C-alpha positions in Angstrom: 66.4 37.9 123.6 64.1 40.1 126.3 66.5 42.6 128.7 65.8 41.8 131.9 65.1 44.3 134.9 67.6 43.8 137.4 66.3 47.6 140.2 62.9 45.5 139.6 60.9 44.5 142.6 58.7 42.3 141.3 61.5 40.1 139.9 61.7 36.5 141.1 65.7 34.8 139.9 67.4 32.7 142.0 70.0 34.5 144.5 71.0 32.9 147.9 70.9 29.7 146.6 72.8 26.6 147.5 75.3 26.1 145.1 76.0 29.3 145.2 76.9 29.6 149.1 78.5 26.1 148.9 80.9 27.5 145.7 80.9 30.8 148.4 82.4 28.3 150.7 85.5 27.0 148.3 86.3 30.0 147.7 86.7 31.3 150.8 88.7 28.6 152.1 91.4 29.6 149.2 91.5 32.7 149.6 91.6 33.2 153.7 94.6 30.8 153.3 96.1 33.0 151.0 95.4 36.6 152.8 96.6 34.8 155.8 99.8 34.0 154.6 100.3 37.2 152.7 99.6 39.7 156.0 102.0 37.5 158.7 104.5 37.4 155.6 104.7 41.7 154.8 101.6 42.6 156.2 99.0 43.3 153.4 96.0 41.3 152.3 94.1 42.2 149.7 90.5 42.6 149.0 88.6 39.2 147.9 85.3 40.8 146.4 86.5 41.0 142.6 88.6 37.9 142.4 86.0 36.1 144.2 83.1 38.0 141.7 85.5 36.7 138.3 85.6 32.9 139.9 81.4 33.3 140.3 81.2 34.6 136.9 82.8 31.7 134.8 81.9 28.3 136.9 78.3 29.6 137.6 77.6 30.7 133.7 78.1 26.7 133.2 74.5 26.5 134.5 71.4 27.6 132.7 69.6 29.5 135.2 72.5 31.4 136.5 72.8 35.9 136.6 73.8 38.5 138.3 72.0 38.6 141.8 73.4 34.8 142.5 77.0 36.0 141.2 76.8 38.7 143.8 75.5 37.1 146.2 78.8 34.1 145.6 81.3 37.6 145.3 79.4 39.0 149.0 80.1 36.2 151.4 83.6 35.1 149.5 84.9 38.8 150.3 83.7 38.5 153.8 85.6 35.6 154.5 88.4 36.4 152.6 88.5 39.7 154.2 88.5 38.6 158.1 91.9 37.2 157.7 92.1 40.6 159.1 92.6 39.5 162.2 96.0 38.1 161.5 97.0 41.7 162.8 96.5 41.7 166.3 95.8 37.9 167.6 99.6 36.4 166.7 100.4 38.6 169.4 99.3 36.0 172.1 102.2 33.5 170.8 105.1 37.0 170.8 104.3 37.3 175.0 104.5 33.6 175.3 100.5 33.3 176.3 99.7 30.9 174.2 101.0 27.9 172.4 99.8 27.9 169.6 95.8 28.6 168.1 93.1 26.8 170.0 90.4 26.0 167.5 87.4 27.4 169.7 88.1 30.2 170.9 89.7 31.0 167.6 87.0 30.5 166.1 83.8 32.0 168.3 86.6 35.2 168.3 86.6 35.4 164.2 82.7 34.3 163.8 80.9 36.7 166.4 83.3 39.7 166.4 83.0 39.2 161.9 79.0 38.9 162.6 79.0 42.0 164.3 80.7 43.6 162.1 77.8 43.5 159.6 75.1 43.7 161.9 76.8 47.1 162.4 76.6 48.3 158.9 73.1 46.9 158.3 71.6 50.6 159.9 74.7 52.5 158.5 73.4 51.1 154.4 71.4 54.0 153.7 73.2 56.8 155.2 77.0 55.2 153.4 75.2 53.8 150.6 71.6 55.4 149.1 72.5 58.4 150.6 75.6 59.0 150.0 77.9 60.2 146.9 80.9 58.1 148.6 83.1 56.5 145.8 83.5 53.0 146.7 85.6 51.7 144.0 86.4 48.1 144.9 82.4 47.8 145.1 81.7 50.2 142.3 84.4 47.8 140.3 83.1 44.4 141.0 79.1 45.7 140.3 81.0 46.8 136.6 82.2 43.3 136.0 79.7 41.4 136.9 77.1 44.0 134.8 79.1 43.1 131.5 79.0 39.3 132.5 75.5 39.2 132.9 74.9 41.8 129.5 72.5 40.1 127.5 73.3 42.3 124.0 76.1 40.9 122.7 78.5 44.2 121.5 78.2 45.4 124.7 79.3 42.9 126.4 82.1 42.3 124.0 83.2 45.9 123.7 83.0 45.4 128.0 84.6 42.1 128.1 87.4 44.1 126.1 87.9 46.8 128.7 88.1 44.5 131.8 90.4 42.2 130.1 92.9 44.5 128.4 93.1 46.2 131.6 93.2 42.9 133.7 96.0 41.1 131.8 98.2 44.7 131.7 97.8 44.3 135.9 98.0 41.2 135.5 100.9 40.8 133.3 103.4 44.1 135.3 102.2 42.5 138.8 104.1 38.8 137.9 106.7 40.6 136.2 106.8 43.0 139.8 106.1 40.5 142.5 106.7 37.2 140.7 109.7 37.5 138.3 111.2 40.7 140.3 112.0 41.8 137.1 110.6 45.2 137.9 110.3 47.1 140.9 106.8 47.8 142.6 108.3 50.6 144.4 110.9 53.2 144.3 112.2 55.6 146.7 114.8 58.6 145.8 115.9 59.9 149.5 117.7 63.1 149.9 119.5 64.5 152.6 120.2 69.0 154.2 122.5 68.4 157.2 120.5 66.0 159.8 117.3 66.0 158.3 116.3 63.5 155.5 113.2 62.1 153.8 112.4 60.8 150.7 110.1 61.6 146.9 108.4 58.0 146.8 106.8 56.3 144.0 104.4 52.8 143.7 103.5 51.4 140.3 100.6 49.5 141.8 98.4 49.0 138.5 95.3 48.3 140.9 95.9 51.6 143.0 95.7 53.4 139.8 92.6 52.1 138.8 91.6 52.5 142.8 92.3 56.3 142.7 90.8 56.7 138.8 87.5 55.5 140.1 88.2 57.9 144.3 87.7 61.5 142.6 89.8 64.3 143.5 89.3 65.7 146.7 90.0 62.4 148.7 93.0 62.4 146.7 93.9 65.9 147.3 93.0 64.8 151.3 95.8 62.4 151.1 98.6 64.0 149.4 98.3 66.7 151.7 98.6 64.2 154.2 101.5 62.3 152.5 103.1 66.1 152.6 102.6 66.6 156.2 104.0 62.7 156.8 106.9 63.3 154.7 107.6 66.8 154.2 106.9 68.1 157.6 107.2 65.2 160.4 109.6 63.1 159.3 112.3 65.7 158.2 111.5 67.9 161.4 112.1 64.9 163.3 114.8 63.0 161.4 116.8 66.5 162.6 116.0 66.0 166.5 116.7 62.8 166.7 120.3 60.8 166.1 120.6 56.7 164.7 122.2 54.4 166.1 126.3 53.5 164.9 126.0 52.2 161.9 122.7 53.0 161.0 122.0 54.1 157.4 119.5 57.2 156.9 117.1 55.1 155.0 116.1 53.2 157.5 117.0 55.8 160.3 114.0 57.6 158.5 111.9 54.9 157.9 112.3 54.0 161.4 111.0 57.1 162.3 108.3 57.7 160.2 107.4 53.7 161.6 107.3 54.8 165.3 106.2 57.9 165.2 105.6 59.6 162.6 102.3 56.5 162.4 101.1 57.2 165.8 99.7 60.9 164.5 98.7 59.3 162.1 96.4 56.9 163.8 95.3 60.0 166.5 94.0 61.8 163.4 92.4 58.8 161.8 90.7 58.5 165.4 89.2 62.1 166.3 88.1 62.3 162.3 86.7 58.9 162.8 84.5 60.5 165.4 83.9 63.1 163.8 82.3 61.3 160.5 80.2 58.9 162.9 78.4 62.4 164.7 78.5 63.2 160.9 76.5 60.2 160.0 74.6 60.3 163.6 71.4 61.6 161.6 70.6 59.0 158.9 72.1 56.4 160.5 68.9 57.0 162.6 66.6 57.6 160.3 67.5 54.8 158.9 67.1 52.4 162.3 63.9 54.2 162.5 62.3 53.4 158.8 63.7 50.0 159.4 61.8 49.0 163.2 58.6 51.2 160.6 58.2 48.8 158.7 58.4 46.2 161.2 56.3 46.8 162.8 53.9 47.8 160.4 50.6 45.5 158.8 51.5 43.6 155.8 49.3 45.7 153.8 51.0 48.6 155.0 54.5 47.5 153.9 55.8 49.0 150.6 59.3 49.3 150.7 60.8 48.4 147.5 62.8 45.0 148.5 66.5 46.3 147.6 65.6 47.9 150.4 64.7 45.6 153.2 67.1 45.4 155.0 67.2 42.2 157.7 64.4 43.2 160.2 65.5 44.5 163.6 63.7 41.5 164.9 65.9 39.3 163.1 69.3 41.8 164.4 68.4 41.7 168.0 68.0 37.5 167.6 71.3 37.0 165.9 73.4 40.1 168.0 71.6 38.3 171.8 73.4 35.1 170.3 76.6 36.7 169.7 76.8 39.3 173.0 76.1 35.1 174.5 78.9 33.7 172.0 81.2 36.2 173.6 80.7 35.6 177.0 81.6 32.9 177.0 84.7 33.1 174.9 85.9 35.8 177.4 85.3 33.8 179.9 87.0 30.8 178.5 89.8 32.9 177.8 90.2 34.6 181.3 89.1 31.7 183.9 92.2 30.4 182.9 93.9 32.6 184.5 92.1 31.8 187.7 91.6 35.2 189.3 88.8 35.7 191.7 85.4 35.1 190.8 84.3 38.7 190.5 87.5 40.0 189.1 87.3 37.4 185.9 83.5 38.5 185.6 84.2 42.1 185.5 87.0 41.6 182.9 84.7 39.5 181.2 81.9 42.4 181.1 84.6 44.9 180.0 85.7 42.8 177.4 82.8 42.4 175.7 80.9 45.7 176.4 84.5 47.4 174.8 84.3 45.1 172.0 80.4 45.9 171.3 80.9 49.7 171.5 83.9 50.8 170.1 82.8 48.1 167.5 80.3 49.8 166.3 82.2 52.8 166.5 84.9 51.2 164.0 82.3 49.8 162.0 80.9 53.5 160.7 85.1 54.5 159.9 85.7 51.8 158.3 83.3 51.5 156.3 83.7 54.9 156.1 87.6 54.9 154.7 86.4 52.2 152.5 84.2 54.6 150.6 86.7 56.6 150.3 90.0 55.0 148.9 88.6 51.8 149.2 89.2 48.1 150.8 92.8 47.3 149.9 94.1 50.2 150.8 92.6 51.3 154.0 94.4 51.5 157.0 92.8 48.8 159.5 96.1 48.5 161.5 95.4 52.6 162.5 92.2 51.2 163.7 94.1 48.5 165.7 96.2 51.0 167.2 93.3 53.2 168.5 91.5 49.7 169.3 94.6 48.0 171.2 95.5 51.7 173.1 91.8 51.7 174.8 91.6 48.1 175.4 94.9 48.1 177.4 93.4 51.0 179.4 90.4 49.2 180.4 92.4 46.5 181.5 95.3 48.5 182.9 92.3 50.3 185.3 90.4 46.9 186.0 93.7 45.0 186.6 95.3 47.8 189.0 92.3 47.9 191.0 92.4 44.3 191.4 96.2 43.9 192.1 97.2 41.8 188.9 99.8 43.7 187.8 101.9 42.8 191.5 103.1 39.8 189.4 104.5 38.8 185.9 101.9 36.1 185.3 99.9 38.9 186.0 101.2 41.5 183.6 101.6 38.7 181.2 97.7 38.1 181.5 96.6 41.5 181.3 98.8 42.6 177.6 96.8 38.9 176.2 93.6 40.5 177.4 94.0 44.1 175.6 95.4 41.5 172.5 92.4 39.3 173.0 89.8 42.6 173.1 91.3 44.6 170.0 91.6 41.2 167.5 87.2 40.7 168.6 87.3 44.5 167.4 89.7 44.3 164.6 87.3 41.8 163.6 84.2 44.2 163.3 86.5 46.8 162.0 87.5 44.3 159.1 84.0 43.0 157.1 82.6 46.5 157.9 85.3 47.6 155.9 84.6 45.1 153.2 80.9 44.4 153.5 79.7 48.3 152.3 82.0 47.4 149.4 79.6 44.2 149.1 76.5 46.7 149.9 77.5 49.2 147.6 78.3 46.3 144.3 74.5 44.8 145.5 73.0 48.9 145.5 74.4 49.3 141.5 73.5 45.0 140.6 70.0 45.3 141.7 70.5 43.0 144.6 68.6 41.9 147.4 69.9 44.0 151.3 68.9 41.3 153.7 70.0 37.9 151.1 73.8 39.8 151.0 73.8 40.5 154.5 72.5 37.0 155.3 75.6 35.9 153.1 77.9 38.2 154.9 77.1 36.4 158.6 77.6 33.5 156.7 80.8 33.7 154.7 82.1 35.2 158.5 81.5 32.0 159.5 82.6 30.0 157.4 85.8 32.2 157.0 86.4 31.5 161.1 86.5 28.2 160.8 89.6 28.3 158.2 91.7 30.7 160.2 92.3 28.9 163.2 93.9 25.7 161.2 95.4 27.6 159.1 97.3 29.8 161.5 98.1 26.4 163.5 100.0 25.7 160.0 102.0 28.5 159.4 103.2 28.6 162.3 104.0 25.1 162.7 105.7 25.8 159.2 107.8 29.4 159.9 107.1 29.9 163.4 106.7 33.7 164.1 109.4 36.5 164.2 110.4 36.2 168.6 107.7 33.2 168.9 108.8 29.7 167.7 107.0 26.5 168.0 110.8 24.3 168.2 114.0 24.2 169.1 116.2 24.4 166.0 113.9 26.2 163.3 115.8 28.7 161.2 114.5 32.5 162.4 115.2 33.7 158.5 111.9 31.5 157.8 110.0 33.4 160.8 106.5 35.3 159.5 107.4 38.4 160.8 103.6 39.3 161.5 104.7 43.2 161.4 101.3 44.9 163.0 101.0 41.6 165.7 104.6 42.8 166.7 103.1 46.7 166.9 100.3 46.2 168.7 102.1 43.8 171.5 104.7 46.6 171.9 101.2 48.9 172.7 100.3 47.4 175.3 103.7 46.5 177.2 104.2 50.0 176.9 101.1 51.2 178.4 100.8 48.3 181.4 104.7 49.6 182.3 103.8 53.4 182.1 106.7 53.9 179.3 104.0 54.7 176.3 104.5 58.1 174.3 101.4 59.6 174.1 102.9 62.9 172.9 102.7 61.9 168.8 99.1 60.6 169.5 97.7 63.3 170.9 99.4 65.6 168.4 97.7 63.5 165.9 94.2 64.6 167.3 95.5 68.2 167.2 96.2 68.2 163.5 93.1 66.2 163.1 90.9 68.8 165.3 92.5 71.5 162.2 91.8 69.7 159.9 87.8 69.1 160.4 88.3 72.6 161.1 89.7 73.7 157.6 87.4 70.9 156.3 84.1 72.6 157.5 84.9 76.0 156.2 86.2 74.7 152.9 82.9 73.3 152.6 80.9 77.0 154.0 82.7 78.6 151.0 82.7 76.9 148.5 80.2 73.6 146.9 83.5 72.7 144.6 86.4 72.5 147.5 86.4 70.2 150.5 89.3 68.4 153.1 87.8 64.7 154.0 89.6 64.5 157.6 90.2 60.8 157.7 91.7 60.9 153.9 94.3 62.8 155.6 94.9 60.5 159.2 95.5 57.6 156.3 97.7 59.8 154.2 100.0 60.4 157.3 99.8 57.0 158.0 99.4 54.8 155.0 103.4 53.4 153.1 103.5 56.5 150.7 104.5 54.4 148.0 100.4 52.9 148.2 99.4 56.6 148.4 101.5 57.7 145.3 99.8 55.9 142.8 96.2 56.4 144.3 96.8 60.0 144.3 98.2 59.3 140.9 94.5 58.0 139.5 92.8 60.8 141.2 94.3 63.2 139.4 94.8 61.2 135.5 90.5 61.2 136.6 89.9 64.7 137.6 91.9 65.5 134.0 90.1 63.1 131.6 86.6 64.4 133.2 88.0 68.3 132.4 88.7 67.6 129.2 86.6 65.3 127.7 84.2 67.5 129.7 85.4 70.6 127.2 85.6 68.1 124.2 81.5 67.8 124.8 80.7 71.6 124.7 82.7 72.1 121.8 80.3 70.0 120.1 77.7 71.6 121.0 76.3 68.8 123.0 72.6 68.5 124.2 73.5 66.8 127.5 76.8 67.0 128.1 77.2 65.5 131.8 75.3 62.2 129.8 77.8 62.2 127.0 81.1 62.7 129.5 79.5 59.6 131.5 79.5 58.0 128.2 83.0 57.5 127.1 84.2 57.8 130.8 82.9 54.1 131.0 85.9 52.9 129.2 87.8 54.0 131.9 85.6 52.9 134.9 85.8 49.3 132.9 90.1 49.3 132.4 90.4 50.8 136.7 88.1 47.4 136.8 90.2 45.6 134.9 93.5 47.1 137.3 92.2 45.9 140.1 90.5 42.7 139.4 94.3 41.9 137.5 96.2 42.2 139.7 93.9 40.7 142.6 93.5 37.5 140.9 97.4 37.4 140.4 98.1 38.4 143.8 95.9 35.4 144.9 98.1 32.9 142.0 101.2 33.9 143.0 100.9 34.1 147.4 99.3 30.0 145.8 102.7 29.3 144.6 104.7 31.4 147.4 102.6 29.1 150.3 103.4 26.0 147.9 107.0 26.8 147.6 107.8 27.1 151.2 106.2 24.2 153.0 108.2 22.2 150.3 110.9 23.3 151.6 111.8 25.6 148.8 112.2 29.6 148.2 109.3 32.2 149.6 110.4 33.6 145.9 109.8 30.9 143.6 109.3 32.4 140.3 112.3 34.9 140.6 114.1 35.1 137.4 116.9 37.6 138.6 119.0 38.4 142.1 119.6 41.9 143.9 122.1 43.1 141.6 119.1 43.4 138.8 117.8 45.7 141.1 118.8 49.1 139.5 117.4 47.9 136.2 114.6 46.4 137.7 113.7 50.1 139.1 114.0 51.8 136.0 111.9 48.9 133.8 109.4 49.6 136.5 109.1 52.7 136.1 109.0 53.1 131.9 106.3 49.9 132.2 104.5 52.4 135.1 104.9 55.9 132.8 103.4 53.5 129.8 100.6 52.2 131.9 99.2 55.6 132.6 99.4 56.9 128.5 97.8 53.5 127.7 94.8 54.2 130.2 94.6 58.3 128.7 94.8 57.0 125.5 92.1 54.5 125.8 89.7 57.0 127.3 90.5 59.7 125.2 89.5 58.0 121.9 86.3 56.4 123.0 83.8 57.2 120.5 80.9 58.6 121.2 77.6 58.9 119.5 76.3 62.7 119.5 72.6 62.9 119.4 
């Protein structure tokens, strides 16, 4: 069979198709519902791009003309919609403060659709700077590309070998995930707590196979930066603060230290992330401007002068401008609809409308760059979107506070409640932009690696955002009516133990109230900004004096902010990758190889495919378990319907989890180091 060059400029294959869009819509609804539930229950969501790619390949293979480009479009659309569900990290706060009694369909739809579509538009000028002209790894984007390539490889031998690596990793990760998150016979994490006098901290370890795989793909620099952040968080800040403060009466040292981290240290991380994100945007300014200039130049040129390769063609500035105008009009109408319910003076109403739109758009572009960079560093699933939400709620609240104070809004209790609600509403738009940009650049990276046409992907991303927005409001209402949220129950007599905790929304509401009541402690955020500035200076000094060493400031901030049980397997994966690469390079040199780097990369391909399989397996099993849980709880059953053991099995589960985790690492390393490479 003739090998098709998907990178060719002249290729004419089905890419953005009707059947692909319909399949993307179906996957969108399933993943959005699963993500909304998990996010409200435990505060975590999963990246849907890789599961969508796997499902797309399995279904579209039944059609004769299906190809890698069409499969890529399906996963692009589905992943955008699944990621948009991150809006649940903020918007339930409107019910928690008693401002909404449910989720109004049109306001929720417009908020998500406009925010998501802006996230797509804001990533267009970032594409060249952060994908084409950058060495950011984008682990999930790379993994999705490898899966699509293997699935479409016309060489039976290569396809069988590649599929074997992906399937073996996928089945292993799926089994581990089923045993941990389904059967509960193995722990997904464990922490060793220790105390010296009043000082308390812990040694954490997470057993996630997917995060080991993601760590293997992201590289040692980001891993070491996250390790620095983790050591600062749990080796310096938590021990110091636990020695200064006193726990509540009857509170365990573990609960006390965890509370210190969640309520104080994470704000240090948020401050570090904020200043690092601003620095990232400054560093990207030149390539972003160059990319925008190139797009405008291409639009102005005559047909004969247009020589851009199809893989370098974004949506035209004219199309972007029209879409942007429609979105701004939609946002203006949505904000007016929301604010007019407060019955304020006309001038005050429009001042709030204008402020809401401007803050959402300006802060949206800032977070698009920051989140795209964070996703490039460590992947979408581990990217601290809630950290961006903290920055968003602070800025939104300060703007609302300034306008509201001059207009006398805070003179009544209802006015204060409205101000809190508006800050949450503005932040919901910002988080929609952040979530989509966080995921979109992963998808554009996948497209870049498999030969996709960027403007078609961007159309698919906007379509996914709009379809996902249609699904979010009904799913939120369904879950709210079924379980309620902590502090917001739809009916009398409901069991508060079954309520969805919505932890991030609770935090955002607390911050907004703290700003309006003037009792928010700014010291930790400002201290975090200082830490971020010091890390930026250190990173610049390292880069100036060495070509091999750096300390990405955003990764350090994420190390401070993220739960350590998520960070440790990521760090272990980066160290594994570094040591394996070094060993493979040493072997190639000892064999007097003609091309050392090419041989190392060929040997390491098995590692990339196996790591991709780990991410696929855990992601797909996460979707399956989430759907089972939703059906179980909806029917009045347990929220752990697959559990085979009780709480008394926990010590054994901890031991089994550690043993299996060590075996996983050993199997991973063995597969890579024992791959056969032809020496030419």
